[in-house]
C-alpha positions in Angstrom: 12.4 4.0 -22.8 13.1 2.4 -19.4 10.8 -0.4 -18.3 10.3 1.6 -15.1 9.1 4.7 -16.8 5.7 5.8 -15.6 5.2 9.0 -17.7 1.5 9.5 -18.4 0.4 7.2 -15.6 -1.8 8.2 -12.7 -1.5 6.6 -9.3 -3.7 6.7 -6.1 -1.7 5.9 -3.0 -3.7 5.5 0.3 -2.0 6.3 3.6 0.5 8.4 1.7 1.0 11.4 4.0 3.8 9.5 5.8 5.7 6.2 5.9 5.6 3.6 3.1 2.8 5.4 1.3 4.7 8.7 1.2 7.9 7.1 0.1 6.0 5.3 -2.6 4.3 8.4 -3.9 7.7 10.1 -4.1 9.2 7.2 -6.1 6.2 7.0 -8.4 6.5 10.7 -9.1 10.3 10.3 -9.6 9.5 7.9 -12.4 7.0 10.1 -14.1 3.6 9.3 -12.6 1.0 11.8 -11.5 0.2 10.9 -7.9 -2.8 11.4 -5.6 -1.9 11.8 -2.0 -4.6 10.5 0.4 -4.9 9.9 4.1 -7.4 11.0 6.8 -6.3 14.6 7.1 -6.4 17.0 4.2 -3.7 19.3 5.6 -1.2 16.4 5.9 -2.0 15.3 2.4 -1.7 18.8 1.0 1.7 19.2 2.6 3.1 16.1 0.9 1.5 17.1 -2.4 3.2 20.5 -2.2 6.5 18.9 -1.5 6.2 16.7 -4.6 5.0 19.5 -6.8 7.9 21.6 -5.6 10.3 18.9 -6.7 8.7 17.6 -9.9 6.5 20.5 -11.1 3.1 21.8 -10.3 0.3 19.4 -11.2 2.4 16.3 -10.5 0.5 15.7 -7.2 -2.9 16.5 -5.8 -4.2 15.9 -2.2 -7.6 14.2 -1.5 -8.3 13.2 2.1 -10.2 10.0 2.6 -10.9 7.7 5.5 -10.6 4.1 4.4 -13.5 3.1 6.6 -15.8 5.5 4.7 -17.0 4.0 1.4 -18.4 7.3 0.1 -15.1 9.0 1.0 -13.2 6.4 -1.1 -15.5 7.0 -4.0 -14.9 10.7 -3.7 -11.2 10.0 -3.8 -11.6 8.1 -7.1 -13.9 10.7 -8.5 -11.6 13.6 -7.7 -8.7 11.7 -9.3 -10.6 11.2 -12.5 -11.7 14.8 -12.5 -8.1 16.0 -12.1 -6.2 13.4 -14.3 -8.9 11.6 -16.3 -8.1 8.0 -15.2 -6.5 5.7 -12.6 -3.7 3.5 -13.9 -2.1 2.5 -10.6 -3.7 1.8 -7.2 -1.6 1.3 -4.1 -3.7 0.1 -1.2 -1.3 1.0 1.6 -3.5 2.4 4.4 -4.3 0.0 7.2 -5.3 -0.2 10.9 -4.0 -2.1 13.9 -5.6 -0.9 17.2 -4.6 -3.9 19.2 -1.3 -5.5 20.3 -1.4 -8.7 22.4 -2.8 -12.2 22.6 -5.6 -13.1 20.2 -7.9 -14.0 23.1 -7.7 -10.4 24.4 -8.9 -8.5 21.4 -12.3 -6.9 21.7 -14.9 -7.5 19.0 -14.9 -3.9 17.8 -11.1 -3.9 17.5 -11.2 -7.1 15.5 -13.9 -5.8 13.2 -12.1 -2.5 12.6 -8.9 -4.4 11.5 -10.9 -6.6 9.1 -13.0 -3.8 7.7 -10.1 -1.4 7.2 -7.5 -3.8 6.0 -9.6 -6.1 3.8 -13.0 -4.6 3.1 -11.7 -1.1 2.3 -9.3 -2.6 -0.2 -12.2 -4.6 -1.8 -14.2 -1.4 -2.1 -11.4 0.7 -3.6 -10.4 -1.9 -6.1 -14.0 -2.3 -7.2 -14.1 1.4 -7.8 -11.1 1.6 -10.1 -11.0 -1.9 -11.8 -13.9 -1.4 -14.3 -12.1 1.4 -16.1 -8.8 -0.5 -16.0 -10.5 -3.5 -17.6 -12.1 -1.2 -20.3 -8.6 0.2 -21.1 -6.9 -3.2 -21.0 -4.3 -2.1 -18.5 -3.8 -1.4 -14.8 -1.7 -2.3 -11.8 -3.2 -2.8 -8.3 -0.7 -3.1 -5.4 -1.7 -4.1 -1.9 0.7 -3.5 0.9 0.4 -6.6 3.0 2.9 -7.9 5.7 5.0 -10.8 6.5 2.6 -11.2 9.4 0.3 -12.8 6.8 2.7 -15.7 6.1 3.7 -16.7 9.7 2.2 -17.0 13.1 2.3 -14.2 15.8 1.2 -13.9 19.4 1.2 -10.1 19.3 -0.5 -8.9 16.1 -2.8 -11.8 15.4 -5.8 -10.1 13.9 -3.6 -7.8 11.8 -1.8 -10.8 10.5 -5.1 -12.5 9.6 -6.1 -9.4 7.6 -2.8 -9.3 5.8 -3.1 -13.0 4.9 -6.5 -12.2 3.5 -5.0 -9.4 1.4 -2.7 -11.9 -0.3 -5.7 -14.1 -1.1 -7.6 -11.1 -2.4 -4.7 -10.4 -4.8 -4.7 -14.1 -6.0 -8.5 -14.1 -6.5 -8.5 -10.8 -8.4 -5.5 -11.8 -10.5 -7.7 -14.6 -11.9 -10.6 -12.3 -12.5 -8.7 -9.3 -14.0 -5.9 -11.1 -15.8 -7.7 -11.6 -19.1 -8.0 -7.8 -19.3 -4.3 -7.2 -18.6 -5.0 -5.8 -15.1 -2.5 -7.1 -12.6 -2.9 -7.4 -8.8 0.0 -8.1 -6.5 1.0 -7.7 -2.9 4.2 -6.5 -1.1 4.8 -8.1 2.3 7.2 -5.9 4.3 9.0 -6.9 7.4 9.5 -4.5 10.2 9.8 -1.0 8.7 10.7 2.2 10.6 7.3 3.9 10.2 5.0 5.7 12.7 2.5 2.9 12.1 4.9 0.2 13.4 6.4 2.4 16.1 5.1 0.1 18.9 7.3 -2.7 17.4 10.5 -0.8 16.8 10.8 1.9 19.5 11.8 -0.7 22.1 15.6 -0.7 21.5 16.1 -4.0 23.5 13.5 -5.8 21.4 14.9 -4.5 18.1 18.3 -5.6 19.2 17.0 -9.1 19.6 15.2 -9.0 16.3 18.2 -7.7 14.4 20.3 -10.5 15.8 18.1 -13.0 13.9 17.7 -10.9 10.8 20.3 -11.6 8.0 20.7 -8.0 7.2 20.9 -7.2 10.9 18.6 -4.2 10.8 15.0 -3.1 10.3 13.9 -1.6 7.0 13.2 2.0 5.9 10.1 3.1 3.9 12.2 3.9 0.8 13.2 0.3 0.6 9.6 -0.7 0.0 8.9 2.1 -2.5 11.2 0.6 -5.1 9.1 -2.5 -5.3 6.0 -0.4 -5.7 7.5 1.2 -8.8 8.5 -2.2 -10.1 4.9 -3.5 -9.7 3.4 -0.4 -11.2 5.6 -0.5 -14.3 6.2 -2.5 -17.4 9.1 -4.2 -15.6 6.6 -6.5 -13.9 4.3 -6.9 -16.9 4.2 -10.7 -16.6 3.6 -10.8 -12.8 0.3 -11.0 -11.1 -1.3 -12.7 -8.1 2.1 -12.7 -6.3 3.5 -11.4 -3.0 7.0 -9.9 -2.9 8.5 -10.4 0.6 10.9 -7.5 1.6 12.0 -8.3 5.2 15.8 -8.3 5.4 15.7 -12.1 5.3 13.6 -12.6 8.4 11.3 -15.2 7.0 14.0 -17.4 5.5 
């Protein structure tokens, strides 16, 4: 059996109606997992779940809408997953917010709080909801989609970068707490990826041309190029890895 085989595993992926989350859900299903598609809008989630079921068989995916700012909504997401599949083996905390671009001094308090709440606190909530059962079973993988913004300075997305650095520390802390129970917590730090979420950073062709000139691979990334690392972290292939951050950025940070 392949180390990457996920047959019998159940994964929740937040923000999975598009972008990195959707690509990750597809790859997890490709490797045998049952997947729960979640984002704010039920119809968008249902559309992706239907696509996956059409490819891999009915019952592979279900759709459960949840807003990451709503703690009760996240608990509903976990409860519905357990009702449908009995457990949660894999959690991919992918959904995030970034309502502000510009100098740190210009961000409004409510914008700053929204970023911290949605990108850190919501992950804390969701992890706390699934971790107890993982510990009881002695197995589980929690994956947080962070960003290279969390490991370098920026004058454009400062609050977002702060939140993503905090996610890396969250993974390190929880790796210590959960490690004795064989529950692993890791991060992925993508560079610029062609998603709707990051559109403000890549739709300016002139700016992307400048960025590509200093990127060793000379291009920005695609969602599918992050999804493979999600499968790796979810599977036995990464069984001895926890508390770490995988950087996938085309070489930008080197």
